[in-house]
C-alpha positions in Angstrom: -36.4 65.4 -39.1 -35.9 62.1 -37.4 -35.9 61.5 -33.7 -33.1 59.3 -32.3 -34.6 56.0 -31.1 -33.3 53.9 -28.0 -30.1 51.8 -28.3 -31.0 48.3 -29.1 -28.4 45.4 -28.6 -26.2 44.3 -25.7 -24.5 46.8 -23.5 -21.0 46.5 -22.0 -22.0 45.4 -18.5 -24.0 42.5 -19.9 -20.8 41.6 -21.9 -18.7 41.6 -19.0 -21.2 39.5 -16.9 -21.3 36.9 -19.7 -17.5 36.8 -20.0 -17.3 36.4 -16.2 -19.7 33.3 -16.2 -17.9 32.0 -19.1 -14.4 32.2 -17.4 -15.9 30.5 -14.5 -17.1 27.6 -16.5 -13.8 27.2 -18.2 -12.0 27.2 -14.9 -14.5 24.5 -13.7 -13.6 22.4 -16.6 -9.9 22.8 -16.3 -10.1 21.6 -12.7 -12.3 18.8 -13.8 -9.8 17.7 -16.4 -6.9 18.3 -14.0 -8.7 15.8 -11.5 -9.1 13.3 -14.0 -5.5 13.3 -15.0 -4.7 13.1 -11.5 -6.9 10.0 -11.1 -5.7 8.2 -14.2 -2.0 8.6 -12.9 -2.9 7.2 -9.4 -4.6 4.4 -11.1 -1.4 3.7 -13.1 0.6 3.7 -10.0 -1.8 1.3 -8.4 -1.9 -1.3 -11.4 2.1 -1.1 -11.3 2.1 -1.6 -7.6 -0.3 -4.7 -8.0 2.0 -6.0 -10.7 5.0 -5.8 -8.4 3.5 -7.3 -5.4 1.9 -10.1 -7.5 5.1 -10.9 -9.1 6.8 -11.2 -5.8 3.9 -13.4 -4.1 4.2 -15.7 -7.2 8.0 -15.9 -6.9 7.5 -16.8 -3.4 4.7 -19.3 -4.1 7.1 -21.1 -6.7 10.0 -21.2 -4.1 8.1 -22.4 -1.1 11.2 -23.8 0.6 12.6 -20.2 0.6 9.6 -18.4 2.3 11.8 -17.5 5.2 14.7 -16.3 3.1 12.3 -13.8 1.3 11.4 -12.5 4.9 15.1 -12.2 5.6 16.1 -10.6 2.4 13.6 -7.8 3.2 14.5 -7.5 7.0 15.1 -4.0 7.9 15.8 -3.0 11.4 13.4 -5.7 12.7 15.6 -7.7 15.1 12.8 -9.8 16.0 13.3 -11.9 12.6 15.8 -14.6 12.9 18.1 -14.8 9.9 21.4 -16.4 9.1 24.3 -15.0 10.9 26.1 -12.3 9.1 23.1 -11.3 6.8 23.1 -7.4 6.6 20.2 -5.2 7.3 18.5 -4.5 4.0 18.7 -1.3 2.3 17.3 -0.3 -1.3 21.1 -0.8 -2.5 21.5 -4.3 -0.8 18.0 -5.4 -2.2 19.2 -5.1 -5.7 22.4 -6.9 -5.3 22.3 -10.9 -5.7 25.1 -13.5 -5.5 24.2 -15.7 -8.1 22.2 -15.3 -11.6 19.6 -18.1 -11.3 18.6 -17.5 -15.0 22.0 -18.8 -16.1 22.8 -21.1 -13.2 21.1 -23.6 -11.0 20.4 -22.2 -7.6 19.0 -23.4 -4.2 16.0 -21.8 -2.6 18.2 -19.4 -0.6 19.9 -18.1 -3.9 16.7 -18.0 -5.7 15.0 -15.8 -3.0 18.2 -13.5 -3.2 17.8 -13.3 -6.8 14.1 -12.8 -7.0 14.2 -10.2 -4.3 16.9 -8.4 -6.4 14.9 -8.6 -9.7 11.6 -7.3 -8.0 13.5 -4.4 -6.1 15.1 -3.3 -9.4 11.9 -3.6 -11.3 10.1 -1.3 -8.6 13.0 1.1 -8.4 12.6 1.4 -12.2 9.3 2.9 -12.0 9.8 5.0 -8.9 8.7 2.7 -6.4 9.8 0.7 -3.3 9.0 -2.5 -2.1 9.1 -4.2 1.4 8.1 -7.3 3.1 6.9 -7.0 6.6 4.8 -9.0 9.2 0.9 -8.2 8.6 -0.2 -6.0 11.2 -3.1 -7.3 13.6 -2.9 -11.0 12.6 -1.9 -13.9 14.8 -0.7 -16.2 11.9 2.7 -14.5 11.4 1.6 -13.8 7.9 3.7 -11.5 6.0 2.7 -8.6 3.8 4.2 -7.3 0.7 4.2 -3.3 0.8 4.8 -1.5 -2.4 5.0 2.4 -2.0 5.4 5.4 -4.4 5.7 9.1 -4.5 7.0 10.2 -0.9 5.6 7.5 1.0 8.0 4.8 2.2 7.1 0.9 2.3 7.5 0.7 6.0 5.2 0.5 9.1 5.8 3.4 11.7 4.7 6.4 13.3 6.1 8.9 10.5 3.8 10.8 8.1 5.8 9.1 5.2 5.3 5.5 6.4 2.6 3.4 4.6 1.0 2.3 7.8 0.9 3.1 11.5 0.1 0.0 13.2 -3.2 -1.6 11.6 -4.2 1.2 9.3 -2.9 3.1 6.4 -1.7 6.7 6.9 -3.8 9.3 5.8 -2.0 10.6 2.8 0.1 7.7 2.0 0.2 6.3 -1.6 1.0 2.6 -1.1 -0.5 -0.9 -1.6 -0.4 -3.8 0.9 -0.9 -7.5 -0.2 -1.1 -10.2 2.3 1.1 -13.3 1.5 2.2 -16.4 3.0 
């Protein structure tokens, strides 16, 4: 008669431990993939913001006679900016409007600035961004900065949590880009 020998192979506890380790590894991999996709999305937004800011900066460079007009076109509630009488305070709706189509007609520098701002604002809005032009913080040259913001951030300087900057620094969780121009 034969006697029973001891069990050989893997027990249930060892299998459960191995599955637990495997599950933790898979969760780590999923988290890594999520972070990679998030970083890719953020870089896409940054590239688009740079393109919008660069487009506006080039338009300003070409229309040097209308630099002040660009500032006035983007004027929000900043009453320190001197603009032509009767010019309304800018909103996202008024930024998209223009009086004259400078592609089909000849325009002066003021009309060109109005048209350029409308085109850039529409392009920004199309991809879920806002654009603004404000005095650069912390400089004495009265240089202007182009603010481009996306997600829940507004392209403004202020004390609010959704503002791009709060004086001379970016807000901690803001998603925006600032380019210094003329």
